[in-house]
KEKE-65385 format. One record per residue (C-alpha): residue number from 0; x, y, z. Coordinates in steps of 0.25 Angstrom, whole numbers, plus 2048, in hexadecimal, padded with zeros to 3 digits. Layout:
<drenpas>
- NUM / X / Y / Z
...
</drenpas>
This chain:
<drenpas>
- 0 / EEA / B8A / 9B4
- 1 / EDD / B85 / 9BA
- 2 / EE4 / B7E / 9C6
- 3 / EE8 / B8C / 9CB
- 4 / EDC / B94 / 9C6
- 5 / ED5 / B95 / 9D3
- 6 / EE0 / B9C / 9D9
- 7 / EDE / BA8 / 9D0
- 8 / ED2 / BA7 / 9C8
- 9 / ECC / BB2 / 9D1
- 10 / ED4 / BBC / 9C8
- 11 / ED7 / BBC / 9B9
- 12 / EE0 / BC8 / 9B7
- 13 / EE8 / BC5 / 9AA
- 14 / EE4 / BCC / 99D
- 15 / EEC / BC6 / 992
- 16 / EEC / BC6 / 983
- 17 / EEC / BBD / 977
- 18 / EF4 / BBE / 96A
- 19 / EEA / BBC / 95F
- 20 / EDC / BBD / 959
- 21 / ED7 / BB0 / 960
- 22 / EDA / BA8 / 96C
- 23 / EE5 / B9E / 96C
- 24 / EE6 / B92 / 975
- 25 / EF0 / B99 / 97E
- 26 / EE6 / BA5 / 97F
- 27 / EDB / B9C / 983
- 28 / EE4 / B96 / 98E
- 29 / EE8 / BA3 / 993
- 30 / EDA / BA9 / 993
- 31 / ED5 / B9D / 99B
- 32 / EE0 / B9F / 9A6
- 33 / ED8 / BA4 / 9B3
- 34 / EE1 / BB0 / 9B4
- 35 / EDD / BB6 / 9A6
- 36 / ED3 / BC0 / 9A8
- 37 / ED4 / BC8 / 99B
- 38 / ED9 / BC9 / 98D
- 39 / EDE / BD6 / 986
- 40 / EDC / BD7 / 977
- 41 / EE5 / BDE / 96D
- 42 / EE5 / BE2 / 95F
- 43 / EEB / BD5 / 95B
- 44 / EDF / BCE / 960
- 45 / ED6 / BD5 / 957
- 46 / ED3 / BD2 / 948
- 47 / EC4 / BD5 / 947
- 48 / EB8 / BD7 / 950
- 49 / EB3 / BC9 / 94E
- 50 / EC1 / BC3 / 951
- 51 / EC2 / BCC / 95E
- 52 / EB4 / BC7 / 962
- 53 / EB7 / BB9 / 960
- 54 / EC4 / BBA / 967
- 55 / EBD / BC0 / 974
- 56 / EB3 / BB5 / 973
- 57 / EBE / BAB / 973
- 58 / EC4 / BB2 / 97F
- 59 / EB7 / BB2 / 987
- 60 / EB5 / BA3 / 983
- 61 / EC2 / BA0 / 98B
- 62 / EC0 / BAA / 996
- 63 / EB2 / BB0 / 997
- 64 / EB7 / BBA / 9A1
- 65 / EC3 / BBE / 99A
- 66 / EC4 / BCE / 999
- 67 / EC7 / BD1 / 98A
- 68 / ECE / BDE / 98A
- 69 / ED4 / BE7 / 980
- 70 / EDC / BF5 / 97F
- 71 / ED1 / BFC / 977
- 72 / ED2 / C0B / 97A
- 73 / ED1 / C12 / 96C
- 74 / EDC / C19 / 965
- 75 / EE9 / C12 / 963
- 76 / EE5 / C08 / 96E
- 77 / ED9 / C00 / 967
- 78 / EDB / BF1 / 965
- 79 / ED0 / BEF / 95B
- 80 / ECE / BF9 / 950
- 81 / EC8 / BF2 / 944
- 82 / EBC / BEA / 940
- 83 / EB2 / BF4 / 946
- 84 / EB9 / BF9 / 952
- 85 / EB8 / C08 / 953
- 86 / EC5 / C0F / 953
- 87 / EC5 / C17 / 960
- 88 / ECC / C24 / 962
- 89 / ED7 / C25 / 96C
- 90 / ED3 / C2B / 97A
- 91 / EDA / C38 / 978
- 92 / ECF / C3B / 96D
- 93 / EC5 / C3B / 978
- 94 / ECE / C44 / 980
- 95 / ECF / C4E / 975
- 96 / EC0 / C4D / 973
- 97 / EBE / C51 / 982
- 98 / EC6 / C5E / 97F
- 99 / EBB / C62 / 975
- 100 / EAF / C5C / 97C
- 101 / EB0 / C55 / 989
- 102 / EA2 / C4F / 989
- 103 / EA3 / C4A / 97B
- 104 / EB0 / C43 / 97E
- 105 / EAA / C3B / 98A
- 106 / E9F / C37 / 981
- 107 / EA9 / C33 / 976
- 108 / EB1 / C2B / 980
- 109 / EA5 / C23 / 985
- 110 / EA2 / C20 / 976
- 111 / EB0 / C1B / 974
- 112 / EAF / C12 / 980
- 113 / EA2 / C0C / 97B
- 114 / EA7 / C0A / 96D
- 115 / EB5 / C04 / 972
- 116 / EAE / BFB / 97C
- 117 / EA2 / BF7 / 974
- 118 / EAA / BF2 / 968
- 119 / EB4 / BEA / 971
- 120 / EA8 / BE4 / 979
- 121 / EA1 / BE0 / 96B
- 122 / EAD / BD7 / 969
- 123 / EAD / BD2 / 977
- 124 / EB9 / BDA / 97D
- 125 / EB6 / BDD / 98C
- 126 / EC0 / BE9 / 98F
- 127 / EC8 / BF4 / 989
- 128 / ED4 / BFA / 991
- 129 / ECE / C08 / 98F
- 130 / ECD / C14 / 992
- 131 / EDB / C19 / 994
- 132 / EDC / C23 / 9A0
- 133 / EEA / C28 / 99D
- 134 / EEC / C37 / 99C
- 135 / EF2 / C3D / 98F
- 136 / EFF / C43 / 995
- 137 / F04 / C44 / 987
- 138 / F11 / C3C / 988
- 139 / F0C / C2D / 988
- 140 / F0D / C26 / 97B
- 141 / F06 / C1A / 980
- 142 / EFA / C21 / 985
- 143 / EF9 / C2E / 97C
- 144 / EEC / C2F / 975
- 145 / EE6 / C23 / 97E
- 146 / EE4 / C2D / 989
- 147 / ED7 / C36 / 989
- 148 / EDE / C43 / 98E
- 149 / EE8 / C49 / 997
- 150 / EDD / C4D / 9A1
- 151 / EDA / C42 / 9AB
- 152 / ECB / C47 / 9AC
- 153 / EC9 / C47 / 99D
- 154 / ED0 / C39 / 99C
- 155 / EC7 / C34 / 9A8
- 156 / EBA / C39 / 9A2
- 157 / EBD / C34 / 994
- 158 / EC1 / C26 / 999
- 159 / EB5 / C25 / 9A2
- 160 / EAD / C28 / 995
- 161 / EB4 / C1D / 98D
- 162 / EB2 / C13 / 999
- 163 / EA3 / C17 / 999
- 164 / EA2 / C13 / 98A
- 165 / EA9 / C06 / 98C
- 166 / EA1 / C02 / 998
- 167 / E94 / C06 / 990
- 168 / E99 / BFC / 986
- 169 / E9B / BF1 / 991
- 170 / EAA / BF2 / 992
- 171 / EB3 / BF5 / 99E
- 172 / EBF / BFE / 99C
- 173 / ECD / C00 / 9A2
- 174 / ED3 / C0E / 9A5
- 175 / EE2 / C0E / 9A3
- 176 / EED / C10 / 9A6
- 177 / EEC / C13 / 9B5
- 178 / EF1 / C1D / 9BB
- 179 / EF5 / C23 / 9AE
- 180 / EFF / C1F / 9A2
- 181 / EFE / C2C / 99B
- 182 / F09 / C34 / 9A2
- 183 / F14 / C2B / 99F
- 184 / F1B / C2B / 992
- 185 / F20 / C1C / 993
- 186 / F18 / C11 / 98D
- 187 / F16 / C06 / 997
- 188 / F15 / BFC / 98C
- 189 / F24 / BFD / 98B
- 190 / F29 / C05 / 997
- 191 / F26 / C07 / 9A6
- 192 / F20 / C16 / 9A6
- 193 / F23 / C1E / 9B3
- 194 / F19 / C29 / 9B7
- 195 / F20 / C32 / 9C1
- 196 / F14 / C3A / 9C6
- 197 / F0E / C3A / 9D4
- 198 / F02 / C32 / 9D8
- 199 / EFB / C3F / 9DB
- 200 / EFE / C44 / 9CD
- 201 / EFA / C37 / 9C7
- 202 / EEC / C36 / 9CF
- 203 / EE9 / C44 / 9CB
- 204 / EEB / C42 / 9BC
- 205 / EED / C35 / 9B4
- 206 / EE7 / C2C / 9BF
- 207 / EDB / C35 / 9C1
- 208 / ED2 / C2E / 9B7
- 209 / ED3 / C21 / 9BF
- 210 / ECE / C28 / 9CB
- 211 / EC3 / C2F / 9C4
- 212 / EBE / C22 / 9BD
- 213 / EBF / C19 / 9C9
- 214 / EB1 / C16 / 9C8
- 215 / EB1 / C14 / 9B8
- 216 / EBD / C0C / 9B4
- 217 / EBB / BFD / 9B3
- 218 / ECA / BFA / 9B2
- 219 / ED7 / C01 / 9B3
- 220 / EE5 / BFE / 9AD
- 221 / EF1 / C03 / 9B4
- 222 / EFD / C09 / 9AD
- 223 / F0B / C02 / 9AC
- 224 / F11 / C0F / 9B1
- 225 / F19 / C12 / 9BD
- 226 / F14 / C1E / 9C5
- 227 / F21 / C1E / 9CE
- 228 / F1C / C28 / 9D8
- 229 / F10 / C1F / 9DB
- 230 / F16 / C11 / 9DA
- 231 / F22 / C0B / 9D3
- 232 / F1A / C01 / 9CD
- 233 / F11 / C03 / 9C0
- 234 / F03 / C06 / 9C3
- 235 / EFE / BF8 / 9BE
- 236 / F07 / BF2 / 9C9
- 237 / F05 / BFC / 9D4
- 238 / EFB / BF9 / 9E0
- 239 / EFC / C08 / 9E3
- 240 / EF6 / C0C / 9D6
- 241 / EEC / C00 / 9D4
- 242 / EE8 / BFD / 9E2
- 243 / EEA / C0A / 9EA
- 244 / EE8 / C15 / 9E0
- 245 / EDE / C0F / 9D5
- 246 / ED6 / C06 / 9DE
- 247 / ED6 / C0C / 9EC
- 248 / ED8 / C1B / 9E9
- 249 / ED0 / C1C / 9DC
- 250 / EC6 / C11 / 9DF
- 251 / EC8 / C09 / 9D2
- 252 / EC0 / BFC / 9D2
- 253 / EC2 / BF7 / 9C4
- 254 / ECC / BED / 9BE
- 255 / EDB / BF0 / 9BD
- 256 / EE3 / BEB / 9B1
- 257 / EF2 / BEB / 9B0
- 258 / EF7 / BF0 / 9A3
- 259 / EFE / BE6 / 99A
- 260 / F09 / BDF / 9A2
- 261 / F11 / BDD / 996
- 262 / F14 / BEC / 995
- 263 / F22 / BF1 / 99A
- 264 / F1B / BF9 / 9A5
- 265 / F16 / BED / 9AB
- 266 / F23 / BE4 / 9AA
- 267 / F2B / BEB / 9B5
- 268 / F29 / BED / 9C3
- 269 / F32 / BF2 / 9CE
- 270 / F3E / BF1 / 9C4
- 271 / F3B / BE2 / 9C1
- 272 / F36 / BDC / 9B4
- 273 / F29 / BD4 / 9B7
- 274 / F23 / BC8 / 9B1
- 275 / F14 / BC9 / 9AC
- 276 / F10 / BC1 / 9B8
- 277 / F17 / BCA / 9C1
- 278 / F12 / BD6 / 9BB
- 279 / F04 / BD1 / 9BB
- 280 / F05 / BCD / 9CA
- 281 / F0A / BDA / 9CE
- 282 / EFF / BE1 / 9C6
- 283 / EF4 / BD9 / 9CC
- 284 / EF9 / BDA / 9DA
- 285 / EFA / BE9 / 9D8
- 286 / EEB / BEA / 9D4
- 287 / EE9 / BE6 / 9C6
- 288 / EDD / BDD / 9C4
- 289 / EE2 / BD8 / 9B6
- 290 / EEF / BD8 / 9AF
- 291 / EF1 / BD9 / 9A0
- 292 / EFC / BD2 / 998
- 293 / EFC / BD6 / 989
- 294 / F03 / BD2 / 97D
- 295 / F09 / BC5 / 982
- 296 / F01 / BBB / 97B
- 297 / F07 / BBD / 96D
- 298 / F14 / BB4 / 970
- 299 / F0C / BA9 / 976
- 300 / F08 / BAF / 983
- 301 / F13 / BAA / 98C
- 302 / F12 / BB7 / 994
- 303 / F03 / BB5 / 996
- 304 / F04 / BA7 / 99B
- 305 / F0F / BAC / 9A4
- 306 / F06 / BB6 / 9AA
- 307 / EFA / BAD / 9AC
- 308 / F02 / BA2 / 9B2
- 309 / F0B / BAB / 9BA
- 310 / EFF / BB3 / 9C0
- 311 / EF9 / BA5 / 9C3
- 312 / F05 / BA1 / 9CA
- 313 / F06 / BAE / 9D2
- 314 / EF8 / BAC / 9D7
- 315 / EFB / B9E / 9DB
- 316 / F07 / BA3 / 9E3
- 317 / F00 / BAF / 9E9
- 318 / F08 / BB9 / 9E1
- 319 / EFB / BBF / 9DB
- 320 / EEE / BBE / 9E2
- 321 / EE2 / BBE / 9D8
- 322 / ED8 / BC9 / 9DB
- 323 / EC9 / BC5 / 9DA
- 324 / EC6 / BD4 / 9DA
- 325 / ECF / BD6 / 9CE
- 326 / EC8 / BCB / 9C7
- 327 / EBA / BD1 / 9CA
- 328 / EBF / BDE / 9C4
- 329 / EC4 / BD7 / 9B8
- 330 / EB6 / BD0 / 9B6
- 331 / EAF / BDD / 9B8
- 332 / EB5 / BE2 / 9AB
- 333 / EAF / BD7 / 9A3
- 334 / EA2 / BDC / 99B
- 335 / E95 / BD9 / 9A1
- 336 / E8C / BDA / 994
- 337 / E8E / BD4 / 987
- 338 / E93 / BDE / 97C
- 339 / E8B / BE2 / 970
- 340 / E8F / BDA / 963
- 341 / E97 / BE2 / 959
- 342 / E8C / BE3 / 94F
- 343 / E82 / BE7 / 95A
- 344 / E8C / BF2 / 95F
- 345 / E8D / BF8 / 952
- 346 / E7E / BFC / 953
- 347 / E7E / C00 / 962
- 348 / E7A / C0E / 963
- 349 / E83 / C11 / 96F
- 350 / E8F / C0C / 966
- 351 / E8B / C14 / 95A
- 352 / E8A / C20 / 963
- 353 / E97 / C1E / 969
- 354 / E9E / C1C / 95B
- 355 / E98 / C2A / 958
- 356 / E9E / C30 / 964
- 357 / EAC / C2B / 962
- 358 / EB6 / C37 / 960
</drenpas>
C-alpha cells in the first residue's frame, strides 16, 4: 500500500465498518490504508459505554483522523440504546409537537440534537448521520416516522434546530437523503426506487430544505433513488444532482457522503450490475466526497479489501482522480474540541436542561 500511497493520500474517501466489539488485525490493516477516511459503527459494535469508548480509542490509535460515524437519529434508528444512552423519540414526534406549539418544538429539537450528540461525543464518536430531511408523504415504510413532517418548511426548521443542538455539543451532522426519499414507496436497501416527478416539483417540495439549509448543513447524503425526469442515474451517482443542483444552484459547501454502496439501489447503473469499486468510482466522480460500504466485514471483509485495493488501482490508472477539496471537507467534519467525559456530562447544566426539554 505504502508504495502507492503518494498517488492518492490527498483524499481518503472510504468509510468502512468492522464486525465486532474490538478491532481485529484485519480491521487495523484496513484502517491504516491511506484511502480509509472513516468508520461507521452499528449496534453489533456496542456492548457498553466503556467498551464503545475503548473501541473508538483503538480506532483513533490506528488512525487519528478517522471519522467515526453512526446512524443515531432517534426512534427506530438509534444504534446505542442501553447503559445510559437516552432513548430518543422519532423525528415525527417533534413534528407533532410543532402542530401544538411551534416554538416549543424548535427548542425540543435543539435539546434532542444536544443530547444525541453530547452522549455520542462522550464516547468519542465524531458524527451522526442525522437529521433526516425526507418529507412524510405517508407511503414510505423505510422513512415513515423518521421524517419530521409533510411540510418542507416544518421539516427544515426542525432539522435546523436539531443541527444547532448537535453543533452546540461539538458534532457535525448530515442531512439525508437528498433530494428526498419520502415520496417513493420502494426501499432502496432492496430495490431501485423511481420518482417520476419533475425537477420543478422536487425543488419546490422535497428538495427545498436543502436550499433553505445551504448555510447550515455540514454534510449531505444523497438518496439511492432515480428521479427519472431529472437524470437516469440515482442521485448519489448523478453529477446533475450533486454538482449542478446541490453545489452550484443551492450553494452547498459541506461534505457529501454516498449512501451505503452495498444497498440494492447502489448496485445497478445504466442497466448493468456494478462492483463496489465501480460504484465508488462513479459516486466520487459524480460529486461524493466520501463513500460508505456497510455490513461487509462480517464474513472476513473481502468486499472491503476489494474496494480499497480497487479504488487504489483506479487512482493509479487515472480512472479516479483524488480530490484534495473533498478531503478538506472530510477533515472539516472532525470535532475540534475535546468532549465532556460521561460523568462530567451527566452534571452539565445544558445537558440536564436538554433532557428536560425532550418531547
